[in-house]
N, C-alpha and C positions, 0 to 999 in steps of 0.2 A: 511704264505701267499704263494700262488702258484707262481712259477716263469714263468708260461706260460699263464698269463692273457692276454686278448685281448686288444690291444692298439686302440685308436681312429683312424679312417680311414683318417681323415684330420689332418693337423698339429695342435699341441697343442700350444696355445698362450704362450709365454715365462713365463708370470706371473702365469700360471696355471701348468707349467710343473712339479714343485715340488710335486704337489698333485696327479700326474698321477699314482703312485703305489697304491694309496689308494681310490681315488674317481672314480666313474663310468664314462666311456668315454663320456656319453651324457652331463656331466657337466664340460667338459674340452674343450669348444669351444668358439669362439667369441660370439655366441649367449648367452652363460652363462654370459660373461662379460656385455653384453647389458642388460640382465635380472636383474643382480645385480644392475646396474646403475639405471635402470628404477624404480626398487623397492625402493632403499634406498633414492633416490632423488625425488621420485614421491609422489603423494597424492592419497588417504588418507594414513596416517601412519598405517602400519599393519605388522604382522609377514610374513615372507616368508617361505613356507613349501615346501620342495623338497623330492619327493618320490624316493626310490631306489638310495640313494645318494652314499653310499660306494660300492666298488666292492663287488659282492655277497659273495665271499668266505671270504673276510675280515669281512663283517658284520656278517656272520654265526659264524666265529671264535670268534669275539668280544662278541657276545651274549652268547656263551658258557662260555667264560672267566668270564663274569659278573655273570652268574648263579653259577659259581664254587667258587667265592670269599668266603672265610671262616670267614671273619671278619665284617659282616654286624652288625650294631648297631642300636637299636631303638633310634629315635631322635624326639624331638618336641621343639617348641619354641613359645614364645609370643613376638610379635613386640612391641617396645616402641619408638614411634616417627619415624623419617625418617630412621634412621640407627641402632638404638639400639634394642637389643632383649635379652631376658633371655632364655637360652637353658636348656633342660632337656634330660637325657640320660638313656637308658636301663630300669631298674626297676622303675625309677621315672617317666617315660613317661606316663604310663596309669593312674597315680594318678592326672594328670593335667586336669583342665577344661578350655574350651574356648581357646585352643591353636590355633595359626594361621599356624603352620607347624606340620605335623605328617607324618613320613616316616621312611625308613631305609637309613642309609648312611654308608660310610666307613670313619672312623675317620682319619686313617693314610694311605693315598694312596701310599706314597713312600714305606711303609713297605711291600706292596704286592710284591715288586721286591726283597726282601731279600731272600737269599738262603733258600730253603725249606719252604717258606711261603705258597706256593700253587703249583699246578702242573706246571711243567716247560714249557709245551706247552702253557698253558694259560698265564703264565708270559711273554713269548715271544710275544704273541698277544697284551697284554696290553702295553708292551714296544714299540711295533710298533705303537700303537695308540698314545702313549706319544710323540714319535718322530714326527709323523705326526702333532699333534695338539699343541705341546708346544716346543719341543727341536729344531725342524727345523722351517723354515719360511713357510712351505708348506701351512698350513691352513690360516695363516695370509695373505700370498700373494694372495691366492685364494679369500679371502674376499675383500682385498684391490683393486683387479683388477677392480672391478666395482664400489665399494663404494667410492674409493679415500681416505679412512681412512688410516692413518699411525699408525699402532698398535704396542703397547709395547710388547716386548718379554715376560714379566711377564704376567701371566694370573691366573685366579682362576679356579679350577675344583672341581666338586662334583659328586661322584657316588651315585645314589639314586635308591631306589626301593620302591614299595607301596604295602600295603595290603588293604583289605576292609575298607572303610571310611577314609583312609589316603587322605590328601589334602594339598594344600597351600592356605592360605588366600591372599587377594588382597594386593599387595605391589608394590614398584617401583624400587628397587635395585639402588638407587641413590648414589652409591659408587663414590667418586671423580674420574673422568676420564673414567668411564665405559660408553661405547657407544652401546654395543651389548651384548645380551645373545645368545649363540649357544647351542642347545640341540640335542644330538644324541639319538634316540629312538631305543632300542635294545631288545624288548620283542617279540619273534617270535609267542607267543600265543595270542597277543593282538587282540581284535576285538572291534568294536565301542561299543558293549554292555558292555565293561569293564569300561567305563567312563574314568575319569582321563584326560579329554581334557585340553590343555593349552588354557586359555582365555586371551584376550587382549582388553583393552579399551583405545582408543586414546583421544586426547584433544577435539574431537568433539562428544564424548560420543558414538562413533560407536564401536561395539564389534565384534571381530573376534575370531574364535575357530579353534584349531589345534588338530587333532586326532593323538596320538603318535603311529602311525603305524610303524611296524618293518622296520628298515633300512630307516627311513626318518630322516630329520634334519629340525629344525626350527631355523631361524635367527630372532631375535626380537630386535627392537630398544629400547634403554633405554633413555627416555626423561622425562623432568620435568612434563609434563602433561599426561603421559601414565601410566597405571596400568596393572598388569597381575596377574593371579592366576591359580591354578590347581584345577579342579573340583574333587569331591570325587571319588576315585577308587572303583569299585563295585564288583570286583572279590574276592573270598575268598583266592585263592592262591596268593602268592607274585608275583608281576609282574611290568609292566611299568618300566623296567630297563632303566635308563637314565644316560647319561654323560652330565652334564651341565657345561658350561664354560662361564666366563665373559671376554669380550674383552675390553681393555683399550687403550686410545690414548697415543701415544708416548709423553713423557714429562710430563705426568700427575702424 
């Protein structure tokens, strides 16, 4: 990341200051706190989609690091009830019918930081993202500033990518304590014609759709009466690079 990034012209609220090295200045204001509050506590329940979320140079570096990962694995799964699922990997994936998940994922994210695992510059970028999103409180404090949620330091993270016809079937992610899903979209070549929208249906059967545009983020509530899915990706080349995170309540 560059050390000469532009800082917000107005004072950054204390709860957002930890995110300042990573998040674009327009999302480091009191208006951001109010927007988060209005979204999370308002009606109807729906995802929040923020464009140009990360600082531009950080988003560009992170997208390059995602493309450079050498350990993508084919993955599919069939859901069984609310939480159970049977998973299939690599050569077994394409032999399965009626799967509810089909994508590429990284099996061992921590191994990406092992010495020699990948280009050192890309490793540093991924490490910066892990500091922002997991190892520090920067992202958690940013979310909590408006939602009021007290989030656990432990989180889940998945690095995912899609090829033609890959998709996620409708599911709820009702993991104990999970209250939010946060998705960072990092495909610079994505266009709406590529498909792969995030779809969300709330308890009133109202549907919302999020296009995974480059350097945007979606925050999605996890609730008993809400479902979400990813529509089929329609581009031949691998894309829709995504970092998906689950956020959990402290004490859960």
